[in-house]
C-alpha positions in Angstrom: 100.5 82.0 81.0 98.0 84.0 83.1 97.2 83.8 86.8 96.1 85.8 89.8 92.8 87.1 88.4 91.2 89.8 90.6 88.0 91.7 89.8 86.5 94.9 91.2 83.0 95.8 90.2 81.2 99.1 90.3 77.8 100.2 89.1 78.8 100.7 85.4 82.3 99.2 85.1 84.7 96.6 86.2 88.4 96.4 86.7 90.4 93.2 86.1 93.9 92.7 87.5 95.9 89.6 86.5 99.5 88.6 85.9 101.0 87.7 82.7 104.1 85.4 82.5 105.9 85.7 79.1 107.4 82.2 78.7 108.8 83.2 75.3 112.3 84.4 74.4 110.8 87.3 72.6 109.4 90.5 74.2 105.7 91.1 73.9 104.3 94.5 72.6 100.5 93.8 72.5 98.1 91.0 73.1 94.3 90.1 73.2 92.7 88.2 75.9 89.3 86.6 76.0 87.5 87.1 79.3 84.6 84.9 80.2 82.5 85.4 83.4 80.5 82.3 84.7 78.2 82.0 87.7 79.0 79.6 90.4 76.5 77.1 88.7 78.8 77.1 85.7 76.4 79.0 83.4 78.0 81.7 81.2 77.0 85.2 82.1 79.1 87.2 79.7 82.2 87.3 77.4 84.3 89.9 76.1 87.8 90.6 74.5 90.4 92.8 76.0 92.9 94.4 73.7 96.1 95.2 75.7 99.1 97.3 74.6 101.2 96.2 77.6 104.9 95.6 76.8 106.4 92.6 78.6 109.9 91.6 78.4 111.1 88.2 77.3 110.9 85.6 80.1 109.4 88.1 82.4 106.1 88.6 84.4 103.9 91.6 84.6 100.9 92.6 86.6 98.2 94.0 84.2 95.1 96.2 85.2 92.3 96.8 82.7 89.2 99.0 83.6 86.3 98.9 81.2 82.5 99.6 81.1 80.0 96.7 81.3 78.9 97.8 77.8 82.0 96.2 76.4 80.2 92.9 77.1 77.8 93.8 74.2 74.5 91.7 74.3 75.7 90.3 77.7 75.8 93.7 79.3 72.4 93.3 81.1 73.4 89.9 82.5 76.7 91.2 83.8 75.0 94.1 85.5 72.4 91.7 87.2 75.2 89.5 88.5 76.9 92.6 90.1 78.0 91.6 93.6 77.2 88.0 93.1 80.0 85.2 93.2 81.4 84.6 89.8 84.3 82.7 88.3 86.5 84.4 85.6 88.4 82.8 82.9 91.2 84.4 80.7 92.5 83.0 77.5 95.3 84.6 75.4 93.9 84.8 71.9 96.7 86.8 70.0 100.2 88.1 70.6 102.2 90.7 68.8 105.9 90.4 69.5 108.2 93.3 69.7 110.1 91.9 66.6 106.9 92.2 64.5 106.1 88.5 64.6 102.7 87.3 65.8 101.2 84.2 67.5 97.5 83.1 68.0 94.2 83.0 66.2 95.3 80.8 63.3 98.3 79.0 65.2 
């Protein structure tokens, strides 16, 4: 479960801060998160995927910070730069989890 999304923008990069709540009885070693930025009108501005190597203990919460360049948005890089400083809504979706015991969840589940 994710919550508490905070975003700081600069001319060429952004930083996303959020909290991950591991509701599983297994420790997490890595996970992938899809990030979507929408304008206040609901129109999609850009999407990207964040690959995180942040260990999170079983049934624990962790604050995660990821800084990355706007170029990570690929074809949406220009739109993200044009939206700099404008109000946006950000959505996060966990796509894949690698547990410390080697098992995985996501994508095909």
